[in-house]
C-alpha positions in Angstrom: 30.3 -170.7 99.5 33.5 -169.5 97.8 36.8 -168.9 99.6 36.4 -165.2 98.9 32.9 -165.0 100.4 34.1 -166.8 103.5 37.0 -164.4 104.0 34.8 -161.3 104.2 32.7 -162.8 107.0 35.5 -162.5 109.5 36.0 -159.7 112.1 33.8 -157.8 114.5 32.0 -155.8 111.7 31.2 -158.9 109.8 29.7 -160.4 113.0 27.5 -157.3 113.2 26.3 -158.1 109.7 28.5 -155.3 108.1 31.4 -156.9 106.3 34.3 -154.4 105.9 34.6 -154.9 102.2 31.0 -153.7 101.6 31.0 -150.7 103.9 31.6 -148.2 101.2 28.7 -149.8 99.3 26.3 -149.3 102.1 27.4 -145.7 102.5 26.9 -145.2 98.8 23.4 -146.6 99.0 22.6 -144.1 101.7 23.9 -141.1 99.7 22.3 -142.2 96.4 18.9 -142.8 97.9 19.0 -139.5 99.7 19.5 -137.6 96.4 17.3 -139.8 94.2 14.3 -139.6 96.6 14.8 -136.2 98.1 11.4 -135.0 97.1 9.2 -137.9 98.2 8.2 -136.4 101.6 7.0 -133.0 100.2 6.2 -133.4 96.4 2.6 -134.2 97.1 2.2 -131.0 99.2 4.0 -129.0 96.5 1.7 -130.3 93.7 -1.4 -129.7 95.9 -0.3 -126.0 96.4 0.1 -125.7 92.6 -3.5 -126.8 92.0 -3.3 -130.5 91.4 -5.9 -132.6 93.1 -5.4 -135.8 95.1 -6.3 -138.1 92.2 -3.7 -136.5 89.9 -1.1 -136.6 92.6 -1.7 -140.2 93.5 -1.8 -141.1 89.8 1.6 -139.6 89.3 2.9 -141.6 92.3 1.2 -144.8 90.9 2.9 -144.5 87.5 6.2 -143.8 89.2 5.6 -146.8 91.5 4.8 -149.1 88.6 8.1 -148.3 86.9 9.9 -148.8 90.2 8.2 -152.3 90.5 9.2 -153.4 87.0 12.8 -152.2 87.3 13.0 -153.7 90.8 12.0 -157.1 89.4 14.5 -156.7 86.5 17.4 -155.9 88.8 17.6 -159.3 90.4 17.5 -161.0 87.0 19.6 -158.6 85.1 22.4 -158.7 87.7 23.2 -162.3 86.8 23.4 -161.6 83.0 24.7 -158.0 82.7 26.6 -157.6 85.9 26.0 -155.7 89.1 28.4 -152.8 88.6 27.1 -152.2 85.0 23.5 -152.1 86.2 24.4 -149.6 88.9 26.3 -147.3 86.5 23.3 -147.5 84.1 21.0 -146.5 87.0 23.1 -143.4 87.7 22.9 -142.3 84.1 19.1 -142.9 84.0 18.7 -140.7 87.1 20.1 -137.7 85.3 18.2 -138.4 82.0 14.9 -138.4 83.9 15.7 -135.7 86.4 16.7 -132.9 84.0 13.4 -132.6 82.1 11.4 -133.2 85.3 13.2 -130.4 87.3 14.0 -128.1 84.4 10.7 -128.1 82.5 7.8 -130.3 83.6 7.6 -129.2 87.2 8.1 -125.5 86.8 5.7 -125.3 83.8 3.1 -127.7 85.4 3.1 -129.8 82.3 1.4 -132.9 83.7 2.0 -135.5 80.9 5.7 -134.6 80.8 5.8 -134.6 84.5 4.5 -138.2 84.6 6.9 -139.4 82.0 10.0 -137.8 83.3 9.2 -138.6 86.9 8.7 -142.2 86.0 12.0 -142.3 84.2 13.7 -140.7 87.2 12.0 -143.4 89.4 13.7 -146.2 87.5 17.1 -145.1 88.8 17.0 -145.7 92.5 15.6 -149.3 92.6 18.0 -150.4 89.8 20.9 -149.0 91.8 19.8 -150.1 95.3 18.4 -153.5 94.6 21.3 -154.4 92.5 23.4 -153.8 95.6 21.0 -155.9 97.6 21.8 -158.8 95.2 25.4 -158.1 96.0 24.8 -158.4 99.7 22.9 -161.7 99.3 25.7 -163.0 97.3 28.5 -162.1 99.7 27.1 -162.8 103.1 26.7 -166.3 104.6 23.3 -167.3 106.1 24.4 -166.8 109.7 24.7 -163.0 109.3 22.4 -162.4 106.4 19.5 -161.1 108.4 21.7 -158.5 110.0 23.4 -157.7 106.7 20.2 -157.0 104.9 19.0 -155.0 107.9 22.0 -152.7 107.3 20.9 -152.4 103.7 17.5 -151.2 104.7 18.9 -148.9 107.4 21.1 -147.2 104.7 18.0 -147.1 102.4 15.7 -145.8 105.0 18.0 -143.2 106.5 18.4 -141.7 103.1 14.8 -141.8 102.0 12.9 -141.1 105.3 15.4 -139.3 107.6 18.1 -137.4 105.9 16.1 -136.6 102.8 13.1 -135.1 104.7 15.4 -133.4 107.3 17.6 -131.9 104.6 14.6 -130.8 102.6 13.0 -129.2 105.7 16.2 -127.1 106.2 16.8 -126.2 102.5 13.3 -125.6 101.1 12.8 -122.3 103.0 16.3 -121.1 102.1 16.8 -122.1 98.4 13.4 -123.2 97.2 12.1 -126.4 95.6 14.0 -126.3 92.3 17.4 -125.8 93.9 16.7 -128.4 96.6 15.9 -130.9 93.8 19.1 -130.0 91.9 21.2 -130.4 95.1 20.1 -134.0 95.0 22.5 -134.4 92.1 25.4 -134.0 94.4 24.2 -136.8 96.7 23.7 -139.1 93.7 27.2 -138.5 92.3 28.8 -139.1 95.7 26.7 -142.2 96.2 27.8 -143.7 92.9 31.4 -142.8 93.7 31.3 -144.5 97.1 29.5 -147.6 95.9 31.3 -148.2 92.7 34.7 -146.6 92.9 35.7 -146.6 96.6 34.0 -150.0 97.0 36.7 -152.3 95.6 34.8 -155.6 96.2 34.2 -157.5 92.9 31.0 -159.4 92.8 31.5 -162.8 91.2 27.8 -163.9 90.8 27.6 -163.4 87.1 27.0 -166.2 84.6 26.8 -166.7 80.9 23.3 -166.6 79.5 20.8 -164.6 77.4 18.8 -161.8 79.0 15.6 -163.1 77.4 16.0 -166.5 78.9 16.8 -165.1 82.3 13.7 -162.9 82.2 11.5 -165.8 81.2 12.9 -167.8 84.2 12.1 -164.9 86.4 8.4 -165.1 85.3 8.3 -168.9 85.4 9.4 -169.1 89.0 6.3 -167.2 90.0 4.2 -169.8 88.1 6.0 -172.8 89.5 6.6 -171.8 93.1 3.5 -170.9 95.2 5.7 -169.6 98.0 7.2 -167.1 95.7 3.8 -165.7 94.8 3.0 -165.4 98.5 6.4 -163.8 99.2 5.8 -161.2 96.5 2.4 -160.3 98.1 3.8 -160.0 101.6 6.8 -158.0 100.4 4.4 -155.7 98.5 2.3 -155.1 101.6 5.5 -154.4 103.5 5.9 -150.7 102.5 2.4 -149.7 101.3 1.8 -147.7 104.4 5.0 -145.7 103.9 4.2 -144.8 100.3 0.6 -144.0 101.2 1.3 -141.9 104.3 3.5 -139.5 102.3 0.5 -138.7 100.1 -2.2 -138.9 102.8 -0.7 -137.1 105.8 0.1 -133.7 104.1 -3.6 -133.6 103.2 -5.0 -135.2 106.4 -3.0 -133.6 109.2 -3.6 -129.9 108.3 -7.3 -130.5 109.2 -6.1 -130.9 112.8 -3.8 -127.9 112.8 -0.5 -129.6 111.9 1.8 -127.8 109.5 3.8 -129.5 106.8 7.0 -128.6 108.7 5.6 -130.5 111.7 4.8 -133.5 109.6 8.3 -133.6 108.0 9.9 -133.2 111.4 7.9 -136.0 113.0 8.3 -138.3 110.0 12.0 -137.9 110.0 12.4 -138.4 113.7 10.1 -141.5 113.7 12.3 -143.1 111.1 15.3 -142.8 113.5 13.5 -145.4 115.5 13.2 -147.6 112.4 17.0 -147.7 112.2 17.2 -149.5 115.6 14.1 -151.6 114.8 15.7 -152.8 111.6 18.8 -154.0 113.2 17.0 -155.5 116.2 14.7 -157.6 114.1 17.6 -158.5 111.8 19.3 -159.9 114.9 16.1 -161.5 116.2 15.5 -163.1 112.8 19.0 -164.6 112.8 18.3 -165.9 116.4 14.7 -167.3 116.4 14.1 -167.5 112.6 13.3 -165.1 109.9 9.8 -166.4 109.2 8.8 -166.4 112.9 9.9 -162.8 113.3 7.8 -161.6 110.3 4.7 -163.6 111.3 4.6 -162.5 114.9 5.6 -158.8 114.7 5.5 -157.2 111.2 1.9 -157.0 109.9 0.5 -157.0 113.4 2.3 -153.9 114.6 1.9 -152.1 111.3 -1.8 -152.7 111.2 -2.3 -151.5 114.7 -0.2 -148.5 113.9 -2.3 -147.5 110.9 -5.4 -147.4 113.1 -3.4 -145.3 115.7 -2.3 -142.9 113.0 -5.9 -142.6 111.9 -7.4 -141.8 115.3 -4.6 -140.0 117.1 -5.4 -136.6 115.6 -9.1 -137.2 116.1 -8.8 -138.1 119.8 -5.9 -135.8 120.7 -6.1 -133.0 118.2 -2.8 -131.2 117.3 -0.7 -133.4 119.6 2.7 -134.0 118.2 3.4 -136.6 121.0 0.3 -138.7 120.1 1.0 -138.7 116.4 4.7 -139.4 117.1 3.9 -142.5 119.2 1.5 -143.8 116.6 4.1 -143.5 113.9 6.8 -145.0 116.2 4.7 -148.1 116.4 4.6 -148.2 112.6 8.4 -147.7 112.4 8.9 -150.7 114.7 6.5 -152.8 112.7 8.3 -151.9 109.5 11.6 -153.1 111.0 10.0 -156.5 111.7 9.5 -156.9 107.9 13.3 -156.7 107.4 14.1 -160.4 107.6 12.0 -161.0 104.5 15.1 -159.9 102.5 17.0 -162.8 103.9 14.0 -165.2 104.0 12.8 -164.9 100.4 16.1 -165.6 98.6 16.6 -168.6 100.9 13.3 -170.1 99.8 15.0 -171.0 96.5 18.7 -171.8 97.3 19.2 -173.4 93.9 17.9 -170.2 92.1 18.7 -167.2 94.2 18.8 -164.8 91.3 15.1 -165.5 90.4 14.2 -165.5 94.1 15.8 -162.1 94.6 14.0 -160.8 91.6 10.8 -161.8 93.3 11.9 -160.0 96.5 12.8 -156.9 94.5 9.5 -157.1 92.6 7.6 -157.0 95.9 9.7 -154.1 97.1 9.0 -152.2 93.9 5.3 -153.0 93.9 5.0 -151.2 97.3 5.8 -148.0 95.4 2.9 -148.7 93.0 0.3 -150.3 95.3 0.6 -147.7 98.1 -0.4 -144.7 95.9 -2.9 -146.9 94.0 -4.7 -147.6 97.2 -4.9 -143.9 97.8 -6.2 -143.3 94.2 -8.9 -146.0 94.5 -10.0 -145.4 98.1 -9.5 -141.8 99.1 -12.5 -140.4 97.2 -15.2 -143.1 98.2 -13.8 -143.9 101.7 -11.9 -140.8 102.8 -8.6 -140.7 104.5 -9.9 -142.6 107.5 -11.3 -145.4 105.4 -8.1 -145.7 103.3 -6.1 -146.1 106.5 -8.4 -148.9 107.5 -7.9 -150.7 104.2 -4.1 -150.5 104.7 -4.4 -151.8 108.3 -6.4 -154.8 107.1 -3.8 -155.6 104.4 -1.1 -155.5 107.1 -2.9 -157.9 109.3 -3.3 -160.2 106.2 0.5 -160.0 105.6 1.2 -161.7 108.9 -1.1 -164.6 108.1 0.3 -164.9 104.5 3.8 -165.2 106.0 3.0 -168.5 107.8 3.5 -170.8 104.9 6.9 -169.3 103.9 8.9 -172.1 105.4 12.5 -172.8 104.4 13.3 -176.0 102.4 15.0 -177.6 105.4 11.8 -176.9 107.5 9.7 -178.9 105.1 
């Protein structure tokens, strides 16, 4: 570890996993994600009201997710060749290039092909920005606080996407409408980039000479050579499939039992407050008892049970906000238990962390693709209930697949 990286571990904030030199970066991630994903909790409902069916909606989300997955994988590799700051500035530019046609033409006119293309381009921005910063965190923080540090990353990410974004949308949609709400996301994105790249004066040093093509090839070869990396990508992919499925399924499923979209947005935002505390708790627990043990014992187990609870809470208790809230709280806690993966996976290949982080980011991005894809493939033949069962089974499998993810020093 370099002298510089040792210096920033000192102090009370560093011991909490939040090095002072990176604080503006974490705050920038929160703001950028809030603006870049401001529509994710209500876009499916909007499209449904405008006449698009569940298949078209989930296909749009799947294409969006596939682009997110590819760029997420690229961010870990490209960071070492092109530089972290450069990638994050490019991400900011791409956000506006994709957002302007999506908001200004495709969505108002209901032009589906342009909607798919522009929304996919817009979707490239946030993983490139956020996961480049995750590389930054892994570079700067020593192993003793890494679990907590990456938990702060996911807290900033989650607060923006699943708490402030839905809450802000719930307040602004009735007042200024969908288009103006989407446009207001531009302000969050600009402020986020300013905080993470201007106010944040830390200079990442993990950059090396090399060709991009060679680095991309190495990123693919590591998946061929390292069985643990393949397992890690699968587990990380399963991590968020529920989150990206629920935002499509619940606006369609819950109205059957008398829930309004406003109720869903309120519950979803409140539940994710719990996830903030769960993220940090499991980050601390992972640093204490081991990252792998934390993931194996708690993550998929709790999330799988939660999917079944979400499925049957409205059936058994009707329009009970309390029952639905408790089911989703269990899910938020389980999601927090996946947090140590962001420390575990890069540590599986200490000699090639760039490629390992690209695998981590690939799994994170694939969740955006696989979650909606599961809905696309399952919702017609199996219904919403059957789809939730499929997701639950995958979560249970994730806990089992995490067992072989031992660190090199563990054998």
